[in-house]
C-alpha positions in Angstrom: 86.6 139.4 99.8 85.7 138.0 96.4 86.9 134.7 95.7 89.8 134.9 93.2 89.4 134.0 89.1 91.5 131.1 89.5 89.8 129.3 92.3 86.6 130.3 90.8 87.8 128.6 87.5 88.8 125.2 89.4 85.8 125.0 91.2 83.6 125.2 88.1 85.8 122.4 86.5 85.5 120.5 89.6 81.6 120.4 89.6 81.5 119.9 85.8 83.3 116.8 86.7 81.5 115.5 89.4 78.0 116.1 87.9 79.3 114.0 84.8 81.0 111.5 87.0 77.7 111.4 89.3 75.7 111.1 85.4 78.0 108.4 84.3 77.2 106.5 87.2 72.9 106.5 87.4 72.7 106.7 83.5 75.8 105.2 82.2 78.2 106.4 80.1 76.4 106.4 76.6 73.3 107.3 78.0 74.3 110.9 79.7 74.0 114.1 77.0 76.4 116.7 77.8 73.2 118.9 78.3 72.1 116.8 81.2 75.8 117.0 82.6 75.3 121.0 81.4 71.8 121.3 83.2 73.2 119.3 86.6 75.8 121.6 87.2 74.0 124.6 87.1 76.5 126.5 84.8 75.9 127.8 80.9 76.8 125.9 78.0 79.3 128.0 77.4 81.3 127.6 80.8 81.1 123.5 79.9 82.9 124.5 76.7 85.1 126.6 78.1 86.5 123.6 80.1 85.7 120.4 77.9 85.3 120.0 74.1 82.6 116.7 75.1 81.8 114.2 77.2 84.6 112.0 76.0 86.9 114.6 77.5 85.5 114.7 81.0 85.7 110.8 80.9 89.4 111.1 80.0 90.3 113.8 82.8 88.3 111.5 85.6 90.3 108.4 84.3 93.7 110.4 84.1 93.3 111.6 87.3 92.5 108.7 88.9 95.3 106.5 87.8 97.2 109.5 89.2 95.9 109.3 92.5 96.6 105.3 92.5 100.1 106.0 91.4 101.0 109.1 93.6 99.3 106.5 96.3 101.8 103.8 95.6 104.7 106.1 95.2 104.1 107.8 98.6 104.5 104.2 99.8 107.5 103.4 98.3 109.3 106.3 100.0 108.7 104.7 103.7 109.3 100.9 102.4 112.5 99.8 101.5 111.7 95.8 101.6 110.7 94.7 97.8 108.4 91.7 99.2 106.3 94.0 101.5 106.2 96.6 98.8 105.2 94.3 96.2 102.5 93.0 98.2 101.4 95.9 100.1 101.2 98.4 97.1 98.6 95.9 95.3 96.4 96.2 98.6 96.8 99.8 98.6 95.7 99.9 94.9 92.4 98.1 95.4 92.1 100.7 98.7 91.9 103.4 96.0 89.5 101.7 93.8 87.5 101.0 96.7 87.6 104.8 98.3 86.6 105.7 94.7 83.6 103.3 93.8 81.7 105.7 91.5 85.2 105.9 89.2 85.5 102.0 89.7 82.2 101.5 88.2 82.5 103.9 85.4 85.8 102.1 84.5 84.3 98.3 84.7 81.4 99.4 82.7 82.8 101.7 79.5 84.6 99.4 78.0 83.0 98.4 74.1 80.9 102.2 74.4 82.4 103.4 71.6 86.4 103.2 69.5 87.0 106.7 71.5 86.5 105.4 75.3 88.0 102.2 74.7 90.9 104.3 73.9 90.7 106.7 77.3 90.4 103.0 78.8 93.7 102.3 77.3 95.8 104.9 78.3 94.2 104.3 81.6 95.6 100.8 81.7 99.0 102.0 80.0 99.7 104.1 82.6 99.0 101.2 85.4 101.1 98.7 83.3 103.9 101.5 82.7 104.2 101.8 86.6 103.5 98.2 87.3 106.6 97.3 84.5 109.5 99.8 86.0 108.6 98.2 89.5 109.2 94.7 88.7 112.2 95.8 86.6 113.7 97.8 89.5 113.7 94.4 91.6 115.2 92.6 88.7 118.0 95.4 88.7 118.2 94.9 92.2 118.6 91.3 91.7 115.9 90.5 94.1 113.6 89.4 91.6 114.1 87.0 89.1 115.0 88.1 85.6 111.6 87.2 83.8 109.9 89.0 81.3 108.2 91.7 82.5 104.9 92.5 80.3 103.5 89.2 80.8 103.5 90.0 84.7 102.5 93.0 84.6 99.4 92.5 82.3 98.7 89.4 84.8 98.8 91.6 87.6 96.2 94.5 86.0 93.7 91.2 84.8 93.1 89.7 88.2 92.7 93.5 89.5 90.6 94.1 86.7 88.4 90.6 87.2 88.1 91.0 91.1 87.0 94.3 90.7 84.5 93.7 88.0 83.0 90.7 90.5 82.7 93.5 93.6 81.7 96.2 91.5 79.3 94.9 88.9 78.4 91.3 89.6 77.9 92.1 93.7 79.7 88.6 93.9 82.4 89.1 96.9 82.6 92.3 99.2 85.0 94.8 98.9 87.5 92.9 101.8 87.3 90.1 100.1 88.1 91.6 96.7 91.5 93.0 98.3 92.1 89.6 99.7 92.2 87.9 96.8 94.2 90.3 94.8 96.6 90.0 98.1 96.5 86.3 98.2 97.2 86.2 94.3 100.4 88.4 94.4 101.3 86.8 97.7 101.7 83.4 95.3 103.3 85.5 92.3 106.2 87.2 94.5 107.2 83.7 95.8 107.8 82.8 92.1 109.3 86.3 91.6 111.8 86.4 94.4 115.3 85.3 94.4 115.2 84.4 98.0 112.2 83.8 99.5 111.0 85.8 102.4 111.4 84.5 106.0 
């Protein structure tokens, strides 16, 4: 039985994304020309341009899908855990576990800053999605009366900053293990949660 065209189309797109991701890690985003992505995929030039306009669009798609995976994984956990303190702590563990499961994407994310204005915009969109999600959940805790009425934006930005710094120490500097990275993130959020909560957990 022939493979449906829609499935073939999706498989081609995923292969192009996978090949680009491999090359971005091996050579760096800036040093990966589109022709090498095409050569590695085994497809023709026309096939590439049927799906993507350039490698910037590929990076954007990789980061968008990565952000959606993080948010989706956290959202699934939220549906099973009602305790706001536990949610606040454990969702950070979940976030960093998604990063560790996607080491190649974590490396691309950590190394791509400053490559170009266009790439910085892609990274900003990725981070804006995470910041928006973090902010909404802090606002939820405030609206429920569980969290203190604090300025939300600085808290959300501090969460992302700590995650980025510890990710950098793990993936780029190789100064800590992934287990140490996760535990450091958890420790920071336990401290932060004690400052946010009106009533301290027993």
